[in-house]
N, C-alpha and C positions, 0 to 999 in steps of 0.2 A: 444534715438534709433528710427530709421525710421521703423514704424511698418505697418504690413498689415492692410487692411481696407475692411470692408463689409458695409452693410447699417443696420440701427437700426431696421426698421420695413419693412414689405412687402408692396409693392405699385403696383397698376395696371394700365394698360392703353388699350384702344380699338382704332382701327383704320383699315385702308385697307392696302393691300399690293401693293406697286408700280407696280410690274409686274403681279402679279396673279390677282389683283383687288378684292381679297376676304378678307371679314371682319375677323379681328383676334384679340384676347385678349391675353395680355400677363401680367404675374405676375412675378415682380422681388422679390426675396426673399433673406434674409441674408444666408450666408454660413460659415461654419467653416474655419479656417486658413488652407491654402495649398490646398484648394478645386480649386481655379481657377475660371473662369467663365464657367458655363455649362448650355447650352440650354436643355429644356426637352419638347419634343413633346407629351404633355399630351393628345392629341386627339387620338393617337394611342394606341392599346392595343395588347401587353403591352407597357407602356410609355417607350420611347426611349431617353436615355441621349446622347447629341451630344456636346462633349467637344469644347470649342472655342479654337481650337488650329490649327496652319498652316498646319499641316499634315492632318487635316480633311476637308480642303478646296478642294472640288471636282469639282465645277463649278466656273468660273469667267467672264462669259458674262454679262456685265453691272452691276454686283454686286458680293460680296464675298458670296458663298454658302457653308455651313457646311454640310457634308455628314457623316452618320453613318448607314452603311448597306442600307436599303431602305429609311431611314428617311433623310429629307433634311430640312435645315433651310436657306432661301434666305435673302439676303440683311441685313447682320448683322453688316455692317461696320459703320453705324451711331450710333447705340447703343453701340458697342465696342469703337467707339471714345469717346463718352460721359464717359463710365467707365474709359477709360484711362485718360481723361481730369480731372476727379475728383479723380484720384488715387485709384480707388476701384479695389482690388485684387480678391476678392471671392464674388461670387453671383450666385444663381440658377435663370434662366429665363424659367419659365413655359409658353409655347406658344401653343395655340389650332389650329394651322395651319401651313402651310409650309413657311410663309415669315414674318418677322419682319414688323410691320406697319411702313409706310413711314412718318406718322405725317405731319409736314409742309416741309419735304424735307431737314431738317438740323438735328443737334444733339441737338438743344436747348430744345425741349420739353423733351427729355430723362434726360438732366441736371436738368431741373425743377422737374421732377419726383423724380430723385435720390437725389436731395437736400431736397425735401419735406419728403422723408424717413428717412433722417438724415444719417450721416456717423459715424460708429462705428469703433474706433480704437482697433485693436486686438493684443493680447499679443504674437506677433511672429514677427520676423523681415522680413521686405519687401525684396525681393530678386530681383536683377537687373541683366540684361544681359549687361555687359560691354564689348564693342568692343575693342580688342587689336590689330587688323590689318584690313585693308580694305576688304571688299567683294563686287563685282560688278557683275550685270548680265545686258546682252544687248539682244535686239531683233530689228535688223535692226537699225534705227536712234533712237530707244527708249532705255533708260538704267535707271538703279537704283542702288544706292550704299549705303553702311553703312561704316562710318569711325570712328576711335576712337575719343571721345569728352567728357569732363568732364561735363555732362549736357545732354540736349535733344535739338537738333536743326534740323529743316527740311528746305531744299532749294528745290524749285520745279519750273519748267518752263514747259509752254505748247505752242502749236501753233496751232491756230485756225484761219482760214481764214474767218473771219466775222467781219463786221464793227464795231459792239458793243464791241466785244472782243478786236478787234485791238486797240480800244480807251482806253481800260483798261489795267492794268499791267498784263503781260503774264509771269512774273517771281516774285518769292517772297522768302524771307528768314525769317524764324520765329525762334527765339531763346527764349526758354521758361523761361530764366532768367530774360527777360525783358518784356515778352508778356503774357497777361491773356488769357488762352484758352476760358474762358466763354465770355469774351468781344469781343475777335477778331476773334475767329475761330467758336465757337459753332453754331453761327446764319447763317452761309453760307450755302445756299440752292443748292441742286442738280440742274442741268440744262440740257436742250435738245433742240433740233431743230425741229420745226413744220414739216418740210419735211421728218423727220425720223420717226415720230409717227406712220403713216400709216403702213409703212414697219415693225415696231416693233410689232405692234397689229396683223398684219398678222402671225407673228411668236409666238404669244401668250404672247408677252411682253408689258409693259407699260399700262396694262389694267386699272390700278388704278391711272394713272397720270393724272395731270391737272394743273391748274394755282394756285390752293391753296396748291400744295405740290411741285412745282418745278418752276424754273425760265425757261419760254419758249420763244424761239426767233423764228421769221420768217427770211426771207432773210435780213431784214435791222433793225430790232428793238427788244426790249423787250416787250412781249405782256402782261405781268402782269401789272395791272393798277397802283400798288404802286411802281413799278420800283425796283431797286436794293438795297439791304440792305448795301452794301460796293460798292464802285467803281470798286474793283478788287474782287467781290463776286465769280467769276468763278475760279480762282486760289486759293482763300481762301478755297472753297469746295473741290478742289483737295487734299489740305493739310489735311483738315478734314477726307476725306476718307482714305488717306495714315496713318494718326495716328491710325484710326480704324483697317485697315488691318494689321499694324505693331504690334499692341496689341495682335494679335493672335499668336505672338510668345510665349506667355504665361507668360511674365513678362514685366515691364517696361525696356526700353532700356536707357543705357548710351551710347550715340553716337550720330553721326551727318549723317542724312538721306539726300540724294540728289538725284534729278531724273529729267529726261526730258521725257515728254509724256508718263510717266508711268501710269498704271492702276491697277486694281484688279489682273490681271494675272501676270504681271511682279512684283508687290509688293509681291504676294505669291512666286514666283519664287526666290526672293531675299531672303526671309525667309528661304526657304527650303535649299538654298546654305549656309546661315549662319549656320543652324543646323548640315548640313553635315561637315562643316569645324570647328571641335570642338577646335582646336587650335587658331582660331581667336577670341575667346571670353571666358569669365569666368562668373561665378555666384558670385556677391558680395553682402554684407550686410553693414549696417551701424548701428552697436549694442551698442557701447560704447559711453558715452558722449563726449569723446575726438575725436571721429571719425567725422570730418566734412563732411556733405553731400554736394555734388556739387549742385550749383545753377542750376535752370532750370528743376527741376523734376516736371512732371505733377502732379497736385494736391496739390503742395505746393505753398505758396505766392510768387509771383514774386518779384524781387528786387526793392526797392524804387527808 
């Protein structure tokens, strides 16, 4: 049986928010079966629970922000990506500020934390959303789509007019039947352009950003002294973000995601379209020993 998972012990981390620049502490705790992922604003009185669900995404400028009443939790996508990558279904995330810490700009620090806490297999079947028919959303020349697929595959393409990005791959297809999330995706960092920083900071964004938590480019080159972690780190980070955004549907997906120039807003629009089209998907489990689970499920070993 493919079972739900949580973590064995609580684990904590401290960092700064990429956009708010505020120091924040988070504590990730085990949760019972069928809890899902729930952020808890413990700095508020009373404490506010903010479910990590697509319909709670209220802002999408440069990050995915969850909203519950007046409470907000910004920049959840990297932590959500790590939880998806390790196949963790249930967790409480206590946070004492409005934004998840950016750490090094990738999902790798969260993967390290979660692995340090240990993975607990729970006595309940893991539920998957299995796509039965295609769903697509568009915004001008941008689009995002989910198709039926017996596993989990993502294809992404970008179009940036910059010499460094032009020399790297601007499209990629990742099939998790052959690809390790931890080795090939988790370490890819967020990126930005020096000429945009001043404008962002004037609007109260990127206040915690720097060379230690993002790949920064000027008009011609990468400014980080250590360079890139992957030659195509830019497109790999877009896949990392998409995995985190898509996990906000509430369950792992059996399907093929493809997108061109999509971001947090369009990713969330796609999830809302899927949830509204209930005939396009169903919930499946793999409970009996005779049921063969598809290859390519996040959190499972990749094929040899």
